[in-house]
Residue, then its C-alpha position, 0 to 999 in steps of 0.5 A: m500499500a502506498e506510503s502517501f495513502i497512509h500519510d493522507t489518511y493520518r493527515l485528514l482523518i486521524n484525530r486520536v492515536d492512543c485508541y480505536l475501535t474494532w469489531y468482535d461481534r460488536w464494536v470494542l474500544r482498544r486502548a492501543p496505538l493507532n499506528k501505520e500497521v493498523l491503518t494498513k490492515a484496515l485499508g487493506g480489508d483485513m480488519h474493521l476500524g472505527i476512528q475517533a471523532v474527537s481528539g484527546t483535547g476535544m478537537a476535531r479535523w472533520t465532520c461526518l453526516d451519517a444518513d442511516d436510511v437509503t431514502l436519505f442518500a439523495p438529499l445527502a448527495e444534494l448537500a454534498m453538491t453545495l460544498p467545495i468539491e475539494s473538502r468533501l467525500l460522499e461514501r455509500s453505506r449499508r443503509g444510506g451514506h456518509l458525507w465527510l467534510f474536511h476542515s481545519l482543526v477546531d473544537w468539537q462543538t464548532a464541528h458538530d454545529r456546522g454539521v447540524e446546520l448543513a444537515a438542516s439545510v436539506g431537511l436532514s435534521d434527525i440524522e447523526v452528526y459526528p463529532k456528537y460530544c466531547g468523549v470517546h466515540a467513533v466512525r467506521l473509517i472511510g474505505t474500510r470493510h463494514p463489519k455486518t456486510g463485509l463490504i467496502y462501500p464506494i466513494v461516489e461523485p454526487k454530481t455524476g455517480e462516478m465511483l472514485d479511487l480513495p487514494s486519489a480522492l484523499t490526495s486532492i482534499v484541501p480542508v476548508r477553514l472553520e473558526c472556533s467560537p471566540t466565546r467557547s471555553m476550551p474543552t476539558l481533557i478526556s482522561t486515558s493515558r496521562s503521557f499521551e494527553h500531555v503530548c497531544g495537548d502540547f502538540e495541538v496548542l503549538a500547531r494552532l499557534l503556528g497555524q496563524l503564521t504558516e500552513l502546517k502539514v501533519y505527516a505523522p502522530f504529533k509531527a508536522s512540517g511547514r515553511c518557516p515564517w521567520h525567514d524567506d523559506g523556499s521549501p518547508s524547513l520548519y518541523v514540529k515534534g510534540r511540544r517543540f519546533h525547529c527550523l533546519a534552515c535558519g535555526v529558530w527553535g522553541d515551543a508554544p510560549d515562544v510563538r505566543r511572545f512573537l504573536n503578542k509582542g513581536i519577539r522572535p524565537p531564539s536561534 
């Protein structure tokens, strides 16, 4: 399986890497790493995988509308046609379909509210909208086998009905920007593994701050890269790992407080 396919799956779909759901006559939560091997097995059709809708700090990078009725697929496709083609995927399912909207990392409530608004716009007020709440809950990973039918349901272009190749479709995705509500307080940490939560929280805070200065691409859990905002960067040379960042070209380095000082006071991070 192409490394780029796994990379795009992580970049766009994985909110949380310390746990996932798999199927043993029912969906069961596994508190184990969601790593490359797990993704490869799931995308290759060798296991069933449910991915968390919310990160350990209450953040979400996608919204999924689950129309669990065959009669609801048509309005779901109608809604898909109103969204930017590069930010959504429409997936058939056992009894209807899933509409995935990819967006910037926002608090779960913002992602949920946007999904509810979209669903209501085409009369789908009663369908499930993920994320639902700030806690552990999951959706079957797009392009993986359904546990009850054993089928992998196609990704379709709503305007033509054409079946799409998932790796190519993910490569073309450009998340839309959603704004967190300025009046909404940050969510409470969801308790699982203390060490994971610290790393996840630090990384997400740092990524949000750096995201105000440059576009970051997450290429692995708690790792990202982008063009350095502190020099004329011709190619991505800024790397983020956990709670720290470092530019291989100009040598600038630091953490979230360093970025805050630059944003608030114009103080350049050390180099």
